[in-house]
C-alpha positions as CSV (number, residue, x, y, z in Angstrom):
1,M,-55.9,-2.4,-49.6
2,K,-55.4,0.0,-46.7
3,S,-58.8,-0.7,-45.3
4,V,-57.8,-4.3,-44.5
5,G,-54.3,-3.4,-43.4
6,E,-52.5,-4.8,-46.5
7,V,-49.7,-3.2,-48.4
8,M,-47.5,-4.4,-51.2
9,A,-43.8,-3.8,-51.4
10,I,-41.1,-5.6,-53.3
11,G,-37.4,-5.4,-52.3
12,R,-34.3,-7.4,-52.4
13,G,-34.2,-7.8,-48.6
14,F,-36.7,-7.7,-45.8
15,E,-35.7,-4.3,-44.5
16,E,-36.1,-2.7,-48.0
17,A,-39.5,-4.2,-48.6
18,F,-40.7,-3.4,-45.0
19,Q,-39.7,0.3,-45.2
20,K,-41.4,0.6,-48.6
21,A,-44.5,-1.0,-47.2
22,L,-44.5,1.4,-44.3
23,R,-44.3,4.4,-46.7
24,M,-47.5,3.0,-48.4
25,I,-49.4,3.3,-45.1
26,D,-49.6,7.1,-44.8
27,D,-48.1,10.2,-46.5
28,R,-46.6,11.2,-43.1
29,V,-44.6,8.0,-42.7
30,V,-41.1,8.0,-44.2
31,G,-40.2,4.4,-43.1
32,F,-39.4,2.6,-39.8
33,D,-38.9,6.0,-38.2
34,P,-38.5,6.4,-34.4
35,Y,-39.4,10.0,-34.6
36,C,-42.7,9.5,-36.4
37,E,-45.6,11.3,-34.9
38,L,-47.4,7.9,-34.6
39,S,-44.6,6.7,-32.3
40,S,-45.3,9.0,-29.4
41,A,-46.1,7.0,-26.3
42,Q,-46.0,7.6,-22.5
43,N,-45.6,4.0,-21.6
44,Y,-43.8,1.9,-24.1
45,E,-44.4,-1.4,-22.3
46,K,-48.1,-1.0,-22.2
47,E,-48.3,0.1,-25.8
48,L,-46.1,-2.7,-27.1
49,R,-48.1,-5.4,-25.4
50,N,-51.3,-4.4,-27.2
51,P,-51.4,-4.9,-30.9
52,T,-52.5,-1.6,-32.5
53,D,-51.9,0.2,-35.8
54,R,-49.3,2.4,-34.0
55,R,-47.4,-0.5,-32.4
56,I,-44.7,-0.8,-35.1
57,F,-43.9,2.9,-34.8
58,I,-43.8,2.7,-31.0
59,L,-41.5,-0.3,-31.4
60,A,-39.1,1.9,-33.5
61,A,-39.1,4.6,-30.8
62,A,-38.5,1.9,-28.1
63,M,-35.6,0.5,-30.0
64,K,-34.1,3.9,-30.5
65,T,-34.1,4.6,-26.7
66,K,-32.2,1.3,-26.2
67,T,-34.0,0.7,-22.9
68,F,-35.2,-2.7,-24.0
69,T,-33.2,-5.7,-25.2
70,I,-34.4,-7.9,-28.1
71,D,-35.5,-10.5,-25.6
72,E,-37.6,-8.0,-23.6
73,L,-39.2,-6.7,-26.8
74,Y,-40.0,-10.3,-27.8
75,D,-41.6,-10.9,-24.4
76,M,-43.7,-7.8,-24.8
77,T,-44.7,-8.1,-28.5
78,R,-44.3,-11.8,-29.4
79,I,-42.9,-10.6,-32.7
80,D,-40.4,-13.2,-33.9
81,K,-36.8,-12.3,-33.0
82,W,-35.7,-12.6,-36.6
83,F,-38.0,-9.6,-37.4
84,L,-36.8,-7.7,-34.3
85,Y,-33.2,-8.1,-35.4
86,K,-34.1,-6.8,-38.8
87,F,-35.8,-3.8,-37.3
88,K,-32.8,-3.2,-35.0
89,N,-30.6,-3.2,-38.1
90,I,-32.6,-0.3,-39.5
91,I,-32.4,1.6,-36.2
92,D,-28.7,1.0,-36.0
93,H,-28.3,2.6,-39.4
94,C,-30.4,5.6,-38.3
95,D,-27.9,5.9,-35.4
96,I,-24.9,5.8,-37.7
97,L,-26.4,8.5,-39.9
98,E,-27.2,10.7,-36.9
99,S,-23.9,10.2,-35.0
100,K,-21.5,10.4,-37.9
101,Y,-23.2,12.9,-40.2
102,R,-25.5,15.0,-38.1
103,L,-23.4,17.9,-37.0
104,F,-26.0,20.4,-36.1
105,K,-29.2,20.4,-34.1
106,P,-32.3,21.4,-36.1
107,S,-32.5,24.7,-34.3
108,Q,-29.0,25.6,-35.4
109,L,-29.5,24.9,-39.1
110,E,-30.8,28.4,-39.9
111,Q,-27.6,29.9,-38.5
112,V,-25.2,27.6,-40.4
113,D,-24.1,29.1,-43.7
114,N,-24.6,27.1,-47.0
115,E,-20.8,26.7,-47.6
116,L,-20.5,24.7,-44.3
117,K,-23.6,22.7,-45.1
118,Q,-22.1,21.7,-48.5
119,S,-18.9,20.5,-46.7
120,I,-20.9,17.8,-44.9
121,K,-20.5,14.8,-47.2
122,L,-22.0,11.3,-46.9
123,D,-19.8,8.4,-47.6
124,K,-20.7,6.3,-50.6
125,S,-20.6,3.1,-48.6
126,I,-23.0,4.2,-45.9
127,L,-25.3,5.8,-48.5
128,L,-25.4,2.6,-50.6
129,E,-26.0,0.5,-47.5
130,C,-28.9,2.7,-46.4
131,K,-30.4,2.5,-49.9
132,K,-30.2,-1.3,-49.8
133,L,-32.1,-1.2,-46.5
134,G,-34.9,0.8,-48.1
135,F,-34.1,4.3,-46.8
136,S,-35.7,7.0,-48.9
137,D,-33.7,10.2,-49.8
138,K,-36.2,12.1,-47.6
139,Q,-35.5,9.7,-44.7
140,I,-31.8,10.0,-45.0
141,A,-32.0,13.8,-45.3
142,M,-34.1,13.9,-42.1
143,Y,-31.4,12.0,-40.1
144,V,-28.5,14.1,-41.4
145,N,-30.3,17.5,-41.2
146,S,-30.2,18.1,-44.9
147,T,-32.8,18.3,-47.7
148,E,-34.1,15.5,-49.9
149,L,-32.8,17.4,-52.9
150,E,-29.2,17.5,-51.5
151,V,-29.2,13.8,-50.6
152,R,-30.5,13.0,-54.1
153,M,-27.8,15.1,-55.7
154,I,-25.1,13.4,-53.6
155,R,-26.6,10.0,-54.4
156,K,-26.5,10.7,-58.1
157,N,-22.9,12.0,-57.9
158,F,-22.0,8.6,-56.5
159,K,-23.9,7.0,-59.3
160,I,-26.3,5.2,-56.9
161,L,-29.3,5.2,-59.2
162,P,-32.7,3.4,-59.0
163,S,-32.9,0.3,-61.1
164,I,-35.5,-2.1,-62.1
165,K,-34.9,-5.8,-61.7
166,R,-36.8,-8.7,-63.2
167,I,-39.2,-10.3,-60.7
168,D,-39.8,-14.0,-60.9
169,T,-43.5,-14.4,-60.1
170,V,-43.6,-18.1,-60.6
171,A,-42.7,-20.3,-57.6
172,G,-41.6,-23.3,-59.6
173,K,-38.8,-23.7,-62.1
174,I,-39.7,-23.4,-65.7
175,E,-37.5,-24.5,-68.5
176,F,-38.1,-22.9,-71.9
177,T,-37.3,-24.7,-75.1
178,F,-36.9,-22.8,-78.2
179,Y,-37.2,-24.5,-81.6
């Protein structure tokens, strides 16, 4: 399906399904990530006006810089504002993770002892909200300068576990009668 640009992702909300779909595109992509190597651009405005396979990642980087309003992004991309607000919601949660939980710069991490690293705890509410928005453990770990394994351990301690829900694949209502 990648050859025609299709992906499949199922989630309980748009943000979750969208982030899962982005992870299906490439192994290097962790979601709607403003730091993705595909999001590097010299001129955001020019890149956003031309639909390319990199545009969604450049949009994430442009939203992260907060130099453009939703209206300006709409004028450049012609992506419906409903979607732009959903993308902004993801970026806002990236900002929350980075501002509230990212205490060290990546270059300082080697100098920080493990005891201090263990004292950095994620709140259950923010972790649950991020998981509802489709953030992977790897993506959360990237924003808080941790490891995927540590985030997974914290998530399991909070009893935030993956679950399988029944998916209704029929558009109409079906009534079953049992005799």
